[in-house]
All heavy atoms as a GROMACS GRO file, in nm:
protein
  387
    1MET      N    1   4.660  -4.782  -3.430
    1MET     CA    2   4.657  -4.779  -3.284
    1MET      C    3   4.525  -4.717  -3.235
    1MET      O    4   4.475  -4.626  -3.295
    1MET     CB    5   4.769  -4.700  -3.229
    1MET     CG    6   4.905  -4.776  -3.245
    1MET     SD    7   4.920  -4.870  -3.091
    1MET     CE    8   5.037  -4.984  -3.135
    2THR      N    9   4.481  -4.777  -3.127
    2THR     CA   10   4.362  -4.715  -3.056
    2THR      C   11   4.407  -4.622  -2.947
    2THR      O   12   4.509  -4.659  -2.886
    2THR     CB   13   4.271  -4.825  -3.009
    2THR    OG1   14   4.339  -4.898  -2.915
    2THR    CG2   15   4.222  -4.911  -3.121
    3ASP      N   16   4.340  -4.519  -2.930
    3ASP     CA   17   4.367  -4.433  -2.827
    3ASP      C   18   4.312  -4.486  -2.692
    3ASP      O   19   4.192  -4.527  -2.687
    3ASP     CB   20   4.306  -4.288  -2.840
    3ASP     CG   21   4.376  -4.217  -2.956
    3ASP    OD1   22   4.498  -4.249  -2.981
    3ASP    OD2   23   4.303  -4.139  -3.027
    4TYR      N   24   4.392  -4.494  -2.587
    4TYR     CA   25   4.348  -4.548  -2.462
    4TYR      C   26   4.302  -4.430  -2.370
    4TYR      O   27   4.381  -4.337  -2.354
    4TYR     CB   28   4.456  -4.626  -2.388
    4TYR     CG   29   4.417  -4.665  -2.253
    4TYR    CD1   30   4.331  -4.769  -2.227
    4TYR    CD2   31   4.469  -4.598  -2.138
    4TYR    CE1   32   4.285  -4.800  -2.097
    4TYR    CE2   33   4.437  -4.634  -2.017
    4TYR     CZ   34   4.345  -4.736  -1.991
    4TYR     OH   35   4.311  -4.774  -1.864
    5LYS      N   36   4.180  -4.429  -2.341
    5LYS     CA   37   4.130  -4.323  -2.248
    5LYS      C   38   4.100  -4.384  -2.110
    5LYS      O   39   4.018  -4.485  -2.099
    5LYS     CB   40   3.997  -4.264  -2.303
    5LYS     CG   41   4.023  -4.191  -2.422
    5LYS     CD   42   3.894  -4.127  -2.478
    5LYS     CE   43   3.910  -4.056  -2.612
    5LYS     NZ   44   3.783  -4.000  -2.661
    6PRO      N   45   4.157  -4.330  -2.008
    6PRO     CA   46   4.140  -4.396  -1.879
    6PRO      C   47   3.994  -4.371  -1.833
    6PRO      O   48   3.929  -4.271  -1.872
    6PRO     CB   49   4.229  -4.318  -1.779
    6PRO     CG   50   4.271  -4.196  -1.862
    6PRO     CD   51   4.258  -4.223  -2.006
    7LYS      N   52   3.941  -4.461  -1.758
    7LYS     CA   53   3.805  -4.456  -1.711
    7LYS      C   54   3.781  -4.331  -1.619
    7LYS      O   55   3.866  -4.294  -1.547
    7LYS     CB   56   3.759  -4.578  -1.633
    7LYS     CG   57   3.732  -4.700  -1.714
    7LYS     CD   58   3.696  -4.807  -1.623
    7LYS     CE   59   3.559  -4.865  -1.664
    7LYS     NZ   60   3.520  -4.973  -1.581
    8LYS      N   61   3.674  -4.265  -1.644
    8LYS     CA   62   3.643  -4.148  -1.559
    8LYS      C   63   3.585  -4.194  -1.425
    8LYS      O   64   3.494  -4.277  -1.417
    8LYS     CB   65   3.534  -4.058  -1.630
    8LYS     CG   66   3.510  -3.925  -1.568
    8LYS     CD   67   3.420  -3.846  -1.650
    8LYS     CE   68   3.393  -3.707  -1.590
    8LYS     NZ   69   3.297  -3.631  -1.662
    9SER      N   70   3.640  -4.136  -1.319
    9SER     CA   71   3.600  -4.175  -1.190
    9SER      C   72   3.462  -4.125  -1.153
    9SER      O   73   3.423  -4.005  -1.195
    9SER     CB   74   3.703  -4.119  -1.087
    9SER     OG   75   3.650  -4.142  -0.952
   10TRP      N   76   3.385  -4.199  -1.080
   10TRP     CA   77   3.251  -4.153  -1.039
   10TRP      C   78   3.260  -4.028  -0.953
   10TRP      O   79   3.162  -3.948  -0.937
   10TRP     CB   80   3.166  -4.269  -0.976
   10TRP     CG   81   3.225  -4.320  -0.848
   10TRP    CD1   82   3.314  -4.413  -0.837
   10TRP    CD2   83   3.193  -4.271  -0.717
   10TRP    NE1   84   3.344  -4.440  -0.706
   10TRP    CE2   85   3.277  -4.351  -0.632
   10TRP    CE3   86   3.117  -4.172  -0.663
   10TRP    CZ2   87   3.270  -4.333  -0.488
   10TRP    CZ3   88   3.118  -4.156  -0.523
   10TRP    CH2   89   3.189  -4.233  -0.439
   11HIS      N   90   3.377  -4.014  -0.879
   11HIS     CA   91   3.388  -3.891  -0.803
   11HIS      C   92   3.387  -3.759  -0.878
   11HIS      O   93   3.342  -3.664  -0.828
   11HIS     CB   94   3.528  -3.891  -0.726
   11HIS     CG   95   3.552  -4.011  -0.637
   11HIS    ND1   96   3.669  -4.052  -0.596
   11HIS    CD2   97   3.457  -4.086  -0.580
   11HIS    CE1   98   3.655  -4.166  -0.520
   11HIS    NE2   99   3.527  -4.189  -0.509
   12ASP      N  100   3.423  -3.768  -1.004
   12ASP     CA  101   3.429  -3.645  -1.088
   12ASP      C  102   3.294  -3.600  -1.132
   12ASP      O  103   3.278  -3.487  -1.173
   12ASP     CB  104   3.516  -3.678  -1.214
   12ASP     CG  105   3.660  -3.705  -1.184
   12ASP    OD1  106   3.711  -3.660  -1.071
   12ASP    OD2  107   3.727  -3.775  -1.262
   13ASP      N  108   3.194  -3.687  -1.121
   13ASP     CA  109   3.061  -3.646  -1.167
   13ASP      C  110   2.978  -3.586  -1.051
   13ASP      O  111   2.873  -3.538  -1.068
   13ASP     CB  112   2.985  -3.776  -1.212
   13ASP     CG  113   3.038  -3.832  -1.344
   13ASP    OD1  114   3.097  -3.750  -1.411
   13ASP    OD2  115   3.020  -3.952  -1.369
   14LEU      N  116   3.027  -3.585  -0.927
   14LEU     CA  117   2.964  -3.526  -0.819
   14LEU      C  118   2.976  -3.379  -0.821
   14LEU      O  119   3.060  -3.319  -0.884
   14LEU     CB  120   3.024  -3.581  -0.692
   14LEU     CG  121   3.005  -3.726  -0.651
   14LEU    CD1  122   3.075  -3.768  -0.532
   14LEU    CD2  123   2.855  -3.760  -0.641
   15PRO      N  124   2.875  -3.310  -0.757
   15PRO     CA  125   2.882  -3.156  -0.754
   15PRO      C  126   3.012  -3.114  -0.695
   15PRO      O  127   3.057  -3.001  -0.726
   15PRO     CB  128   2.766  -3.129  -0.674
   15PRO     CG  129   2.669  -3.237  -0.678
   15PRO     CD  130   2.754  -3.356  -0.694
   16PHE      N  131   3.059  -3.177  -0.591
   16PHE     CA  132   3.189  -3.139  -0.526
   16PHE      C  133   3.286  -3.253  -0.537
   16PHE      O  134   3.304  -3.329  -0.441
   16PHE     CB  135   3.157  -3.108  -0.378
   16PHE     CG  136   3.043  -3.015  -0.355
   16PHE    CD1  137   2.926  -3.064  -0.312
   16PHE    CD2  138   3.057  -2.886  -0.382
   16PHE    CE1  139   2.818  -2.975  -0.294
   16PHE    CE2  140   2.946  -2.798  -0.364
   16PHE     CZ  141   2.832  -2.848  -0.322
   17PRO      N  142   3.352  -3.267  -0.651
   17PRO     CA  143   3.437  -3.390  -0.674
   17PRO      C  144   3.545  -3.404  -0.574
   17PRO      O  145   3.583  -3.511  -0.536
   17PRO     CB  146   3.494  -3.358  -0.816
   17PRO     CG  147   3.440  -3.228  -0.859
   17PRO     CD  148   3.341  -3.177  -0.761
   18LYS      N  149   3.606  -3.297  -0.527
   18LYS     CA  150   3.722  -3.308  -0.430
   18LYS      C  151   3.677  -3.334  -0.289
   18LYS      O  152   3.751  -3.378  -0.211
   18LYS     CB  153   3.809  -3.179  -0.434
   18LYS     CG  154   3.861  -3.153  -0.571
   18LYS     CD  155   4.000  -3.104  -0.563
   18LYS     CE  156   4.048  -3.070  -0.700
   18LYS     NZ  157   4.161  -3.135  -0.742
   19ARG      N  158   3.549  -3.304  -0.267
   19ARG     CA  159   3.491  -3.316  -0.127
   19ARG      C  160   3.379  -3.420  -0.131
   19ARG      O  161   3.282  -3.395  -0.056
   19ARG     CB  162   3.455  -3.186  -0.074
   19ARG     CG  163   3.576  -3.090  -0.055
   19ARG     CD  164   3.524  -2.958  -0.001
   19ARG     NE  165   3.643  -2.873   0.011
   19ARG     CZ  166   3.681  -2.791  -0.083
   19ARG    NH1  167   3.620  -2.780  -0.201
   19ARG    NH2  168   3.784  -2.708  -0.063
   20TRP      N  169   3.385  -3.523  -0.203
   20TRP     CA  170   3.270  -3.618  -0.217
   20TRP      C  171   3.240  -3.683  -0.084
   20TRP      O  172   3.112  -3.705  -0.057
   20TRP     CB  173   3.301  -3.721  -0.319
   20TRP     CG  174   3.408  -3.820  -0.289
   20TRP    CD1  175   3.544  -3.793  -0.312
   20TRP    CD2  176   3.399  -3.942  -0.214
   20TRP    NE1  177   3.618  -3.897  -0.260
   20TRP    CE2  178   3.534  -3.990  -0.206
   20TRP    CE3  179   3.298  -4.023  -0.163
   20TRP    CZ2  180   3.558  -4.112  -0.146
   20TRP    CZ3  181   3.322  -4.132  -0.099
   20TRP    CH2  182   3.450  -4.183  -0.095
   21LEU      N  183   3.330  -3.706   0.007
   21LEU     CA  184   3.300  -3.772   0.130
   21LEU      C  185   3.219  -3.672   0.218
   21LEU      O  186   3.128  -3.727   0.294
   21LEU     CB  187   3.435  -3.813   0.202
   21LEU     CG  188   3.413  -3.898   0.328
   21LEU    CD1  189   3.342  -4.028   0.300
   21LEU    CD2  190   3.551  -3.929   0.381
   22TYR      N  191   3.260  -3.548   0.221
   22TYR     CA  192   3.182  -3.447   0.298
   22TYR      C  193   3.038  -3.436   0.245
   22TYR      O  194   2.954  -3.407   0.319
   22TYR     CB  195   3.254  -3.308   0.297
   22TYR     CG  196   3.387  -3.320   0.364
   22TYR    CD1  197   3.503  -3.291   0.291
   22TYR    CD2  198   3.407  -3.354   0.500
   22TYR    CE1  199   3.635  -3.296   0.350
   22TYR    CE2  200   3.527  -3.362   0.558
   22TYR     CZ  201   3.639  -3.328   0.486
   22TYR     OH  202   3.768  -3.337   0.538
   23TYR      N  203   3.026  -3.433   0.120
   23TYR     CA  204   2.895  -3.426   0.052
   23TYR      C  205   2.804  -3.535   0.094
   23TYR      O  206   2.686  -3.516   0.135
   23TYR     CB  207   2.911  -3.428  -0.103
   23TYR     CG  208   2.789  -3.425  -0.181
   23TYR    CD1  209   2.720  -3.300  -0.183
   23TYR    CD2  210   2.744  -3.531  -0.252
   23TYR    CE1  211   2.608  -3.296  -0.265
   23TYR    CE2  212   2.634  -3.523  -0.330
   23TYR     CZ  213   2.563  -3.402  -0.333
   23TYR     OH  214   2.441  -3.390  -0.410
   24ILE      N  215   2.855  -3.666   0.097
   24ILE     CA  216   2.776  -3.778   0.138
   24ILE      C  217   2.746  -3.770   0.292
   24ILE      O  218   2.632  -3.789   0.335
   24ILE     CB  219   2.850  -3.916   0.109
   24ILE    CG1  220   2.855  -3.932  -0.040
   24ILE    CG2  221   2.785  -4.032   0.166
   24ILE    CD1  222   2.946  -4.044  -0.088
   25ALA      N  223   2.845  -3.732   0.370
   25ALA     CA  224   2.822  -3.715   0.516
   25ALA      C  225   2.716  -3.609   0.547
   25ALA      O  226   2.624  -3.621   0.633
   25ALA     CB  227   2.954  -3.673   0.585
   26ALA      N  228   2.721  -3.494   0.477
   26ALA     CA  229   2.612  -3.391   0.481
   26ALA      C  230   2.474  -3.441   0.460
   26ALA      O  231   2.380  -3.406   0.528
   26ALA     CB  232   2.649  -3.274   0.400
   27LYS      N  233   2.462  -3.522   0.353
   27LYS     CA  234   2.335  -3.574   0.317
   27LYS      C  235   2.286  -3.676   0.426
   27LYS      O  236   2.164  -3.671   0.464
   27LYS     CB  237   2.347  -3.663   0.190
   27LYS     CG  238   2.347  -3.572   0.066
   27LYS     CD  239   2.333  -3.662  -0.054
   27LYS     CE  240   2.258  -3.604  -0.166
   27LYS     NZ  241   2.246  -3.690  -0.282
   28ILE      N  242   2.374  -3.752   0.487
   28ILE     CA  243   2.333  -3.844   0.589
   28ILE      C  244   2.290  -3.767   0.714
   28ILE      O  245   2.193  -3.798   0.776
   28ILE     CB  246   2.444  -3.940   0.623
   28ILE    CG1  247   2.466  -4.037   0.509
   28ILE    CG2  248   2.419  -4.020   0.750
   28ILE    CD1  249   2.586  -4.131   0.511
   29ILE      N  250   2.362  -3.657   0.746
   29ILE     CA  251   2.332  -3.581   0.870
   29ILE      C  252   2.199  -3.505   0.845
   29ILE      O  253   2.107  -3.511   0.944
   29ILE     CB  254   2.442  -3.476   0.898
   29ILE    CG1  255   2.570  -3.544   0.945
   29ILE    CG2  256   2.397  -3.366   0.994
   29ILE    CD1  257   2.689  -3.459   0.947
   30VAL      N  258   2.163  -3.452   0.732
   30VAL     CA  259   2.042  -3.393   0.710
   30VAL      C  260   1.933  -3.499   0.715
   30VAL      O  261   1.820  -3.468   0.772
   30VAL     CB  262   2.037  -3.327   0.566
   30VAL    CG1  263   1.903  -3.276   0.528
   30VAL    CG2  264   2.129  -3.201   0.569
   31LEU      N  265   1.945  -3.609   0.666
   31LEU     CA  266   1.845  -3.711   0.678
   31LEU      C  267   1.814  -3.761   0.819
   31LEU      O  268   1.701  -3.772   0.856
   31LEU     CB  269   1.892  -3.847   0.598
   31LEU     CG  270   1.795  -3.957   0.581
   31LEU    CD1  271   1.667  -3.918   0.517
   31LEU    CD2  272   1.857  -4.075   0.510
   32VAL      N  273   1.919  -3.773   0.904
   32VAL     CA  274   1.906  -3.807   1.042
   32VAL      C  275   1.824  -3.703   1.111
   32VAL      O  276   1.734  -3.725   1.198
   32VAL     CB  277   2.045  -3.838   1.110
   32VAL    CG1  278   2.030  -3.835   1.254
   32VAL    CG2  279   2.100  -3.967   1.052
   33VAL      N  280   1.867  -3.574   1.085
   33VAL     CA  281   1.796  -3.467   1.162
   33VAL      C  282   1.641  -3.466   1.112
   33VAL      O  283   1.556  -3.438   1.196
   33VAL     CB  284   1.859  -3.327   1.124
   33VAL    CG1  285   1.777  -3.209   1.170
   33VAL    CG2  286   1.996  -3.327   1.181
   34LEU      N  287   1.614  -3.488   0.988
   34LEU     CA  288   1.482  -3.486   0.938
   34LEU      C  289   1.402  -3.595   1.002
   34LEU      O  290   1.282  -3.586   1.042
   34LEU     CB  291   1.471  -3.498   0.782
   34LEU     CG  292   1.511  -3.370   0.712
   34LEU    CD1  293   1.506  -3.402   0.564
   34LEU    CD2  294   1.409  -3.260   0.738
   35VAL      N  295   1.456  -3.716   1.017
   35VAL     CA  296   1.387  -3.834   1.082
   35VAL      C  297   1.367  -3.798   1.231
   35VAL      O  298   1.257  -3.826   1.282
   35VAL     CB  299   1.473  -3.961   1.064
   35VAL    CG1  300   1.421  -4.064   1.151
   35VAL    CG2  301   1.466  -4.001   0.923
   36TYR      N  302   1.460  -3.735   1.292
   36TYR     CA  303   1.454  -3.701   1.433
   36TYR      C  304   1.339  -3.600   1.456
   36TYR      O  305   1.255  -3.616   1.540
   36TYR     CB  306   1.583  -3.642   1.486
   36TYR     CG  307   1.574  -3.586   1.630
   36TYR    CD1  308   1.569  -3.678   1.734
   36TYR    CD2  309   1.562  -3.454   1.651
   36TYR    CE1  310   1.555  -3.626   1.874
   36TYR    CE2  311   1.554  -3.404   1.780
   36TYR     CZ  312   1.554  -3.495   1.888
   36TYR     OH  313   1.537  -3.444   2.020
   37VAL      N  314   1.333  -3.503   1.374
   37VAL     CA  315   1.226  -3.397   1.382
   37VAL      C  316   1.089  -3.457   1.357
   37VAL      O  317   0.991  -3.422   1.422
   37VAL     CB  318   1.255  -3.278   1.286
   37VAL    CG1  319   1.139  -3.183   1.269
   37VAL    CG2  320   1.380  -3.203   1.326
   38ALA      N  321   1.084  -3.546   1.256
   38ALA     CA  322   0.955  -3.609   1.229
   38ALA      C  323   0.903  -3.693   1.343
   38ALA      O  324   0.791  -3.688   1.377
   38ALA     CB  325   0.966  -3.692   1.095
   39LEU      N  326   0.995  -3.774   1.395
   39LEU     CA  327   0.957  -3.860   1.512
   39LEU      C  328   0.920  -3.767   1.635
   39LEU      O  329   0.831  -3.803   1.710
   39LEU     CB  330   1.074  -3.957   1.546
   39LEU     CG  331   1.096  -4.060   1.451
   39LEU    CD1  332   1.222  -4.137   1.489
   39LEU    CD2  333   0.976  -4.152   1.429
   40ARG      N  334   0.992  -3.661   1.657
   40ARG     CA  335   0.961  -3.568   1.764
   40ARG      C  336   0.822  -3.515   1.750
   40ARG      O  337   0.750  -3.490   1.842
   40ARG     CB  338   1.070  -3.467   1.769
   40ARG     CG  339   1.096  -3.385   1.874
   40ARG     CD  340   1.157  -3.457   1.990
   40ARG     NE  341   1.174  -3.348   2.092
   40ARG     CZ  342   1.177  -3.362   2.218
   40ARG    NH1  343   1.187  -3.488   2.265
   40ARG    NH2  344   1.201  -3.267   2.297
   41TRP      N  345   0.800  -3.470   1.630
   41TRP     CA  346   0.668  -3.406   1.594
   41TRP      C  347   0.549  -3.494   1.611
   41TRP      O  348   0.443  -3.457   1.654
   41TRP     CB  349   0.672  -3.351   1.444
   41TRP     CG  350   0.553  -3.276   1.403
   41TRP    CD1  351   0.504  -3.160   1.446
   41TRP    CD2  352   0.465  -3.320   1.294
   41TRP    NE1  353   0.398  -3.129   1.383
   41TRP    CE2  354   0.370  -3.211   1.283
   41TRP    CE3  355   0.460  -3.423   1.208
   41TRP    CZ2  356   0.267  -3.214   1.188
   41TRP    CZ3  357   0.361  -3.418   1.111
   41TRP    CH2  358   0.272  -3.320   1.108
   42LYS      N  359   0.575  -3.632   1.578
   42LYS     CA  360   0.465  -3.724   1.596
   42LYS      C  361   0.453  -3.769   1.739
   42LYS      O  362   0.362  -3.848   1.771
   42LYS     CB  363   0.492  -3.849   1.507
   42LYS     CG  364   0.473  -3.830   1.361
   42LYS     CD  365   0.322  -3.818   1.332
   42LYS     CE  366   0.295  -3.821   1.187
   42LYS     NZ  367   0.153  -3.817   1.154
   43GLY      N  368   0.541  -3.734   1.823
   43GLY     CA  369   0.537  -3.777   1.966
   43GLY      C  370   0.586  -3.908   2.001
   43GLY      O  371   0.561  -3.976   2.093
   44LEU      N  372   0.672  -3.970   1.903
   44LEU     CA  373   0.726  -4.097   1.929
   44LEU      C  374   0.855  -4.102   2.002
   44LEU      O  375   0.903  -4.215   2.042
   44LEU     CB  376   0.740  -4.175   1.790
   44LEU     CG  377   0.615  -4.190   1.708
   44LEU    CD1  378   0.643  -4.243   1.575
   44LEU    CD2  379   0.515  -4.286   1.789
   45ILE      N  380   0.915  -3.988   2.018
   45ILE     CA  381   1.040  -3.973   2.097
   45ILE      C  382   1.011  -3.892   2.222
   45ILE      O  383   0.947  -3.784   2.218
   45ILE     CB  384   1.154  -3.911   2.015
   45ILE    CG1  385   1.192  -4.006   1.900
   45ILE    CG2  386   1.276  -3.884   2.101
   45ILE    CD1  387   1.310  -3.964   1.816
   0.00000   0.00000   0.00000
């Protein structure tokens, strides 16, 4: 018989496996803030 091993979820590889949605949301928020600051600094907003 072969041993069946369930596939490992990609959520388990993240730094915060139980809070992966918050981790992605935090990255998006930081990116938006950086874009806003860069546009503000260049005088485009």
